[in-house]
C-alpha positions in Angstrom: 0.0 0.0 0.0 2.8 2.4 0.9 4.4 1.7 -2.5 1.2 2.5 -4.3 0.8 5.7 -2.2 4.4 6.7 -3.1 3.7 6.1 -6.8 0.5 8.1 -6.6 2.2 11.0 -4.9 5.0 10.8 -7.5 2.5 10.8 -10.3 0.7 13.8 -8.8 4.0 15.6 -8.4 4.9 14.9 -12.0 1.5 16.2 -13.2 1.8 19.3 -11.0 5.3 20.0 -12.5 4.0 19.6 -16.0 1.1 22.0 -15.3 3.3 24.6 -13.6 6.0 24.2 -16.2 3.6 24.5 -19.1 2.1 27.6 -17.6 5.5 29.3 -17.2 6.6 28.2 -20.7 3.4 29.5 -22.1 4.0 32.9 -20.5 7.6 32.9 -21.7 6.6 32.2 -25.3 3.7 34.6 -25.1 5.9 37.4 -23.9 8.4 36.7 -26.7 5.6 36.7 -29.3 4.1 39.8 -27.9 7.4 41.6 -28.1 7.9 40.5 -31.7 4.3 41.5 -32.5 4.8 45.0 -31.0 8.0 45.4 -33.1 6.2 44.2 -36.2 3.3 46.6 -35.6 5.6 49.6 -35.2 7.6 48.5 -38.3 4.4 48.1 -40.3 3.0 51.5 -39.3 6.2 53.6 -39.4 9.1 52.1 -41.3 9.4 51.7 -45.1 9.1 48.1 -46.3 12.7 48.0 -47.3 13.8 48.8 -43.7 11.8 45.9 -42.4 13.0 43.7 -45.2 16.6 44.4 -44.4 16.0 43.8 -40.8 14.4 40.4 -41.5 17.2 39.4 -43.9 19.8 40.1 -41.3 17.9 38.3 -38.6 17.5 35.3 -40.9 21.2 35.1 -41.6 21.9 35.4 -37.9 19.6 32.5 -37.2 20.7 30.3 -40.1 24.4 30.5 -39.2 23.9 29.5 -35.6 24.9 25.9 -36.7 28.5 27.1 -36.8 28.4 27.6 -33.0 27.8 24.0 -32.1 24.1 24.5 -31.2 23.5 20.8 -30.4 25.2 21.5 -27.1 22.1 23.4 -26.1 20.1 20.2 -26.1 23.0 18.3 -24.5 23.0 20.9 -21.7 19.2 20.4 -21.3 19.6 16.7 -21.0 22.6 16.9 -18.7 20.8 19.4 -16.4 17.7 17.1 -16.3 19.9 14.2 -15.3 21.9 16.0 -12.7 25.2 16.7 -14.6 25.6 20.3 -13.7 29.2 20.6 -14.7 28.3 20.4 -18.4 26.7 23.8 -18.4 29.9 25.8 -18.2 31.6 23.3 -20.4 29.0 23.9 -23.0 29.3 27.7 -22.8 33.1 27.6 -23.2 32.9 25.2 -26.2 30.2 27.4 -27.9 32.4 30.5 -27.4 35.2 28.8 -29.3 33.0 27.7 -32.2 31.2 31.1 -32.3 34.4 32.6 -33.5 33.8 30.6 -36.7 30.4 32.3 -37.0 32.0 35.7 -36.5 34.5 35.0 -39.3 31.6 34.0 -41.6 29.8 37.3 -40.8 33.0 39.2 -41.6 33.1 37.4 -45.0 29.5 38.3 -45.7 30.0 41.9 -44.7 32.9 42.2 -47.2 30.9 40.4 -49.9 27.8 42.6 -49.6 30.0 45.7 -49.3 31.6 44.9 -52.7 28.2 44.2 -54.1 27.1 47.7 -53.3 24.6 46.8 -50.5 26.1 48.9 -47.8 23.2 48.6 -45.3 23.3 44.8 -45.3 27.1 44.9 -45.1 27.0 47.1 -41.9 24.5 44.7 -40.4 26.8 41.7 -40.9 29.7 43.7 -39.4 27.6 44.1 -36.2 26.7 40.4 -36.3 30.4 39.5 -36.4 31.0 41.4 -33.2 27.9 40.2 -31.3 27.6 36.6 -32.5 30.0 35.3 -29.8 28.0 36.4 -26.7 24.6 35.7 -28.1 25.3 32.3 -29.5 27.4 31.1 -26.6 25.3 32.4 -23.7 21.9 31.4 -24.7 22.0 28.0 -23.0 21.1 29.3 -19.6 17.5 28.5 -20.6 18.4 24.9 -21.4 20.0 24.6 -18.0 17.1 26.1 -16.1 14.5 24.2 -18.0 16.4 20.9 -17.3 16.2 21.8 -13.6 12.5 22.7 -14.1 13.2 26.3 -12.8 10.7 27.5 -15.3 9.7 30.6 -13.4 13.2 31.9 -13.2 13.9 31.1 -16.9 10.7 33.0 -17.7 11.7 36.0 -15.7 15.1 36.3 -17.4 13.7 35.6 -20.9 10.9 38.2 -20.4 13.5 40.8 -19.4 15.4 40.0 -22.6 12.3 40.5 -24.7 11.4 43.8 -23.0 14.9 45.3 -23.5 15.2 44.0 -27.0 11.8 45.2 -28.0 12.3 48.6 -26.4 15.5 49.2 -28.3 14.0 48.1 -31.6 11.0 50.4 -31.2 13.3 53.3 -30.3 15.4 52.6 -33.4 12.3 52.5 -35.6 11.0 55.7 -34.1 14.3 57.6 -34.5 14.4 56.5 -38.2 17.4 54.2 -38.1 18.0 51.8 -41.0 17.5 48.1 -40.9 21.1 47.3 -39.9 21.2 49.7 -37.0 17.9 48.4 -35.7 19.2 44.8 -36.0 22.3 45.9 -34.0 20.1 47.3 -31.2 18.2 44.0 -31.1 21.4 42.1 -30.6 22.8 44.4 -28.0 19.7 44.2 -25.9 19.9 40.4 -26.0 23.5 40.4 -25.1 23.0 42.4 -21.9 20.4 40.0 -20.5 22.2 36.9 -21.6 25.2 37.9 -19.5 22.9 38.1 -16.5 21.4 34.7 -17.4 24.9 33.2 -17.4 25.7 34.3 -13.9 22.3 33.1 -12.6 22.7 29.7 -14.1 26.3 29.4 -12.8 25.0 30.2 -9.3 22.5 27.4 -9.4 24.9 24.5 -10.1 24.9 22.0 -7.3 27.7 19.8 -8.5 30.5 19.7 -11.1 29.5 16.3 -12.5 29.8 15.7 -16.2 28.0 13.3 -18.5 30.7 11.3 -20.4 28.5 11.3 -23.5 27.9 15.1 -23.4 30.3 16.1 -26.1 29.6 13.3 -28.5 25.8 13.8 -28.1 26.0 17.6 -28.6 28.4 17.2 -31.6 26.1 14.8 -33.4 23.1 17.0 -32.8 25.1 20.0 -34.0 25.9 18.3 -37.3 22.2 17.5 -37.8 21.3 21.1 -36.8 22.9 22.3 -40.0 19.8 21.0 -41.9 17.5 22.3 -39.2 18.8 25.9 -39.0 19.2 26.3 -42.7 15.8 24.8 -43.6 14.0 27.0 -41.0 15.4 30.2 -42.5 15.9 29.1 -46.1 12.6 30.6 -47.4 13.4 34.1 -46.1 17.0 33.9 -47.2 15.9 32.9 -50.7 13.3 35.7 -50.9 15.8 38.3 -49.7 18.5 37.1 -52.0 16.5 36.6 -55.2 13.8 39.2 -54.8 13.6 42.7 -53.2 13.7 43.7 -49.6 10.1 44.9 -50.0 9.1 41.3 -51.1 10.9 39.9 -48.1 9.0 42.4 -45.8 5.7 41.0 -47.1 6.8 37.4 -46.6 8.3 38.2 -43.2 5.0 39.6 -42.0 3.1 36.5 -43.1 5.7 34.2 -41.5 5.7 36.1 -38.2 1.9 36.1 -38.0 1.9 32.3 -38.1 4.8 32.0 -35.6 2.5 31.4 -32.5 1.5 28.0 -33.9 5.2 27.0 -34.3 5.8 28.1 -30.7 3.4 25.4 -29.6 5.9 22.8 -30.6 8.7 24.6 -28.7 6.6 24.7 -25.6 5.7 21.0 -25.8 9.4 20.1 -26.4 10.5 22.0 -23.3 7.6 20.6 -21.3 7.9 16.9 -22.2 11.6 16.4 -22.7 12.6 16.1 -19.0 9.8 13.7 -18.6 10.7 11.6 -21.6 14.4 11.5 -20.6 13.5 10.2 -17.1 11.0 7.6 -18.1 11.4 4.0 -19.0 10.5 2.9 -22.6 6.8 1.9 -22.0 6.0 5.0 -20.0 7.9 7.2 -22.5 5.9 5.8 -25.4 2.6 6.5 -23.6 3.7 10.1 -22.8 4.7 10.6 -26.4 1.3 9.4 -27.6 -0.5 11.7 -25.2 1.6 14.6 -26.5 0.7 13.7 -30.1 -3.0 13.6 -29.2 -2.7 17.0 -27.5 -1.1 18.5 -30.6 -3.7 16.9 -32.9 -6.6 18.2 -30.8 -5.1 21.7 -30.8 -4.8 21.6 -34.6 -8.4 20.5 -35.0 -9.7 23.1 -32.7 -7.6 26.1 -33.7 -7.1 26.0 -37.5 -10.3 27.6 -38.8 -10.8 30.0 -35.8 -7.2 31.2 -36.2 -7.6 31.6 -40.0 -10.8 33.7 -39.4 -9.0 35.9 -36.9 -6.2 36.5 -39.4 -8.6 37.3 -42.2 -10.1 40.2 -40.3 -7.1 41.2 -38.2 -4.4 41.7 -40.8 -6.3 44.2 -42.9 -7.1 46.2 -39.7 -3.7 46.1 -38.0 -1.5 46.0 -41.0 -3.3 47.7 -43.9 -0.1 48.0 -46.0 0.3 44.2 -45.8 -3.3 43.1 -46.5 -2.2 41.2 -49.6 -0.3 38.5 -47.6 -3.5 36.7 -46.5 -3.2 33.8 -49.1 0.3 33.2 -47.9 -0.8 33.1 -44.3 -3.2 30.3 -45.0 -0.4 27.9 -46.3 2.0 29.0 -43.6 -0.5 28.0 -40.9 -0.6 24.5 -42.3 3.2 24.4 -42.3 3.3 25.6 -38.8 1.0 22.9 -37.5 3.0 20.3 -39.4 6.1 21.6 -37.6 4.6 20.9 -34.2 4.3 17.2 -35.0 7.9 17.1 -36.3 9.2 18.8 -33.1 7.3 16.2 -30.9 8.8 13.4 -32.9 12.3 14.9 -32.6 11.8 15.3 -28.8 10.9 11.6 -28.5 13.9 10.4 -30.4 16.3 12.7 -28.5 15.1 11.4 -25.1 16.1 7.8 -25.8 18.9 6.2 -23.7 20.5 5.0 -27.0 21.1 7.0 -30.1 18.7 6.5 -32.9 20.4 8.0 -35.9 18.1 6.7 -38.6 14.9 7.8 -36.9 16.3 11.2 -36.0 17.6 11.9 -39.5 14.3 10.9 -40.9 12.6 13.4 -38.6 
């Protein structure tokens, strides 16, 4: 009886952790989306389309080249933190700092290339990225460490501070009349300040210096696979910005950002279920995975048409200069929902005790 009672209490504690964690993660993602929406609204109302297009183009390159900084270590830190290997956090930060120098060199090359091509504004943006890539790429894993520890409230507080500072600086840059490169630089500087604070908070919460012997190999393999992930996520915007005009990219960027809340559902589910998947035995893990899939499918069924209706009326009212992006929004919504299922499948494979290369590559 006592064993059954302990199991029941453990199950109740796990459920409470999931509910509380989900609430904090939802707040964190909502604050992030609200910040981006505020910036988008100000861009759409004040700035010329080419300014927003340039800003989006630089942001896309900055996101795409994250694979050069060994980003798979972020998930490795997440797993190590959930399993009690706190020493891997600083180890991951130092490794990512070293590899971020490669990203900085790549941005220098892009700056020189676009400067010679006569695109001075884009060239200046890449020069800023070369300077700020190291702290932003290397210090972002405080969230992985805190989420692994299920310190969701603290992670949400820091992330919300980052969004507030970043958004405030971007809005100021737009209001002053800065170009896309300068606004992009303000965004990065705001992030960098808060990420330094996140580093010291995470370092102070380590309870041991233990290291997972598989940390580096696990993170390195994931970083190799992340090449496809980071490039594919930004490939559409990079293609539009490289082949068409900055005005065209502005239109596409608005449609993409308007459907981003649906993609964020997958991120929330990943952060919520990964610690549980990683700690469970195979049968229990499979059941948790099926429940997560059912939750995502139910969300898709309930939200698709209401969300599409909201967009139909909201875009023309809030973004009158971008009303012609509605047909694109419809298809990007479908793609966003599909991405949720892919993220859940990825989460399931990454949580296994043994490496499943075929299944993960397929995902």
